[in-house]
LUMBA-739205 format. One line per 5 residues: number of its first residue (from 1); their letters; for each residue x, y, z of C-alpha. Coordinates in pm, whole numbers, plus 50000, padded with zeros to 5 digits. Example, Ala and Ser with C-alpha at 12.3 -4.5 7.8 and 13.67 -1.06 7.14 Angstrom:
1 = AS = 51230:49550:50780 | 51367:49894:50714
//
This chain:
1 = MKLAA = 05436:92320:28448 | 05132:92443:28636 | 05145:92753:28852 | 05077:92724:29223 | 04756:92886:29344
6 = DLQAF = 04930:93199:29474 | 05104:93255:29140 | 04780:93197:28951 | 04618:93464:29167 | 04909:93700:29098
11 = AARIG = 04883:93638:28723 | 04515:93727:28747 | 04602:94049:28933 | 04834:94163:28655 | 04587:94047:28392
16 = HDFRR = 04800:93798:28199 | 04746:93425:28142 | 05092:93273:28097 | 05141:93018:27823 | 05491:92958:27962
21 = PELLL = 05443:92967:28341 | 05813:92909:28401 | 05876:93266:28288 | 05669:93405:28572 | 05839:93178:28823
26 = RALTH = 06179:93298:28706 | 06068:93664:28718 | 05981:93620:29084 | 06297:93432:29184 | 06549:93642:29376
31 = GSIAT = 06918:93565:29373 | 06907:93460:29739 | 06722:93140:29646 | 06851:93079:29292 | 07030:92757:29197
36 = PTRPD = 07206:92639:28879 | 06878:92481:28770 | 06661:92768:28894 | 06805:93097:28765 | 06726:93430:28926
41 = NQRLE = 06540:93723:28770 | 06834:93953:28692 | 06841:93893:28316 | 06466:93941:28297 | 06499:94261:28500
46 = FLGDR = 06748:94394:28243 | 06507:94322:27958 | 06199:94444:28141 | 06361:94779:28213 | 06401:94834:27837
51 = VLGLV = 06048:94722:27755 | 05909:94953:28022 | 06113:95240:27884 | 05977:95195:27532 | 05619:95168:27655
56 = MAEAL = 05651:95487:27859 | 05827:95679:27582 | 05543:95593:27342 | 05276:95674:27600 | 05424:96014:27685
61 = LAADK = 05458:96112:27320 | 05095:96017:27261 | 04973:96195:27574 | 05134:96531:27493 | 05207:96584:27124
66 = GASEG = 05347:96931:27181 | 05592:96853:27460 | 05962:96910:27404 | 06233:96657:27487 | 06322:96868:27788
71 = QLAPR = 05967:96838:27920 | 05932:96468:27839 | 06259:96348:27990 | 06179:96421:28358 | 05829:96278:28318
76 = FNALV = 05980:95964:28168 | 06230:95933:28452 | 05951:95971:28709 | 05753:95687:28554 | 06034:95433:28509
81 = RKETC = 06241:95490:28822 | 06273:95210:29075 | 06046:95379:29329 | 05757:95391:29083 | 05812:95029:28981
86 = AEVAA = 05805:94933:29349 | 05480:95126:29404 | 05320:94940:29113 | 05453:94610:29248 | 05299:94682:29587
91 = SVSLG = 04965:94764:29424 | 04943:94406:29292 | 05093:94250:29609 | 05400:94126:29422 | 05591:94098:29748
96 = DVLKL = 05360:93819:29861 | 05479:93591:29581 | 05850:93678:29567 | 06069:93371:29596 | 06334:93463:29853
101 = GRSEM = 06603:93290:30051 | 06570:93270:30428 | 06810:93557:30491 | 06614:93794:30270 | 06284:93689:30424
106 = MTGGR = 06424:93747:30773 | 06533:94100:30681 | 06201:94208:30531 | 06282:94138:30166 | 05917:94128:30063
111 = RKQAL = 05890:94499:30150 | 06224:94617:30012 | 06180:94879:29745 | 06476:94762:29536 | 06360:94399:29530
116 = LGDAM = 06003:94495:29443 | 06112:94731:29166 | 06351:94477:29015 | 06090:94202:29024 | 05829:94426:28862
121 = EAVIA = 06065:94488:28571 | 06131:94114:28548 | 05756:94044:28535 | 05724:94288:28245 | 05995:94095:28062
126 = AVYLD = 05821:93765:28139 | 05500:93889:27978 | 05697:94024:27681 | 05870:93689:27622 | 05548:93497:27680
131 = AGFEA = 05320:93695:27449 | 05508:93978:27277 | 05538:94353:27303 | 05170:94441:27269 | 05076:94215:27561
136 = AKAMV = 05352:94365:27776 | 05248:94715:27672 | 04885:94650:27761 | 04981:94522:28105 | 05214:94815:28177
141 = LRLWG = 04957:95073:28072 | 04694:94900:28284 | 04912:94878:28595 | 05067:95225:28566 | 04716:95358:28502
146 = GRIGE = 04662:95722:28591 | 05029:95779:28671 | 05096:95854:28305 | 04833:96126:28277 | 04906:96267:28620
151 = VAEDA = 05284:96287:28598 | 05381:96641:28689 | 05465:96900:28425 | 05801:96929:28595 | 05865:96578:28719
156 = RDAKT = 06228:96618:28813 | 06313:96442:29135 | 06393:96672:29428 | 06768:96600:29430 | 06798:96691:29062
161 = ALQEW = 06591:97005:29113 | 06802:97115:29412 | 07126:97051:29222 | 07004:97258:28928 | 06895:97533:29167
166 = AQARG = 07243:97540:29323 | 07427:97529:28990 | 07220:97817:28857 | 07362:98025:29143 | 07721:97918:29091
171 = MPPPA = 07728:97675:29382 | 07875:97325:29393 | 07632:97031:29411 | 07447:96982:29743 | 07587:96737:29997
176 = YVEIA = 07387:96464:30172 | 07495:96344:30517 | 07350:96050:30708 | 07277:96189:31055 | 07128:95881:31215
181 = REGPP = 07013:95525:31148 | 06756:95384:31387 | 06543:95075:31421 | 06620:94704:31363 | 06854:94599:31079
186 = HQPVF = 06566:94464:30871 | 06362:94783:30901 | 06595:95082:30948 | 06490:95446:30953 | 06740:95694:30811
191 = TVEAR = 06779:96061:30901 | 06960:96251:30626 | 07059:96616:30602 | 07082:96801:30270 | 07328:97090:30270
196 = IATGE = 07426:97361:30023 | 07745:97567:30011 | 07593:97873:30178 | 07528:97670:30494 | 07153:97618:30467
201 = AAQAR = 07038:97264:30546 | 06726:97054:30597 | 06671:96708:30742 | 06426:96429:30665 | 06356:96073:30785
206 = AGAKR = 06253:95771:30578 | 06278:95394:30564 | 06528:95405:30276 | 06834:95628:30253 | 06751:95743:29901
211 = QAEQA = 06399:95838:30006 | 06537:96036:30300 | 06776:96219:30067 | 06492:96306:29830 | 06274:96430:30115
216 = AAKAL = 06556:96639:30260 | 06630:96789:29918 | 06263:96876:29871 | 06243:97041:30213 | 06557:97245:30152
221 = LERME = 06452:97350:29802 | 06110:97462:29927 | 06275:97659:30206 | 06520:97831:29970 | 06254:97914:29710
226 = TGAA = 06019:98048:29977 | 06296:98261:30121 | 06381:98400:29779 | 06020:98485:29701
//
C-alpha cells in the first residue's frame, strides 16, 4: 500500500521511511474507527511502551554513569509517562493524522492527552516492527531530544512527592477532591483540591483531571515546604 499524503508528511516529521506502511496506519487507528479488517492500535501501544522503556533506561544509564537506581527511577518515570508521550506527539502534530470515529472527533479526540500518548507509543512499535530496535531507538532519541538531558535531578511527579512528604510525617496519603467541572463536555476544565490530614489544602485548574491533581499537589507541597522553612 501507499501512504496518503498526510501520512507521508507525518512519516517525514518523525524521520522514518516505512517499508511496511500498513504498520503506521494501524498505529494511528483508534478503537472508535476500528473494524475486523482494520485493527486498532492497542497491541502496538503495548509493545511501544516496552520499547520506549528500554530506550530510556539505556539513555539514562549512559547519561549519568554514577546515578543510583533511586535517582534513575523518577527520571525514567518522567520520560515515559503518558503526559510526556503526548507532548512529543503534539510536537510532531500526531493528532492531525489520528484515525478517529465521528464521536471521538466531535469530542476533541485529536487533542486528548491519553489518545495522543497511546498513539505515540504505537508509532514507536510500528517503527520497531518495520525496521528493528536501532531504528526505533534513533527515532525516540531524536523526538525526545533535550528532555533526556534536562530531566530534573529529582523528577518525581508532584503527587508522589506530596505523598512521600506526608508519609515522612506520619500522615495518611493526601486526598484529591474534584471541586468543579466547567466548560463543554468535549473540552472540560477541572478544579481539584489537594488536602492533607492536618487540614491544609490547595486548589488548581486544568483541562485534565490528572493534570489538575498534579498542579494542586505541587501548590500544596510548595506551600508546606515554604511554611516549614
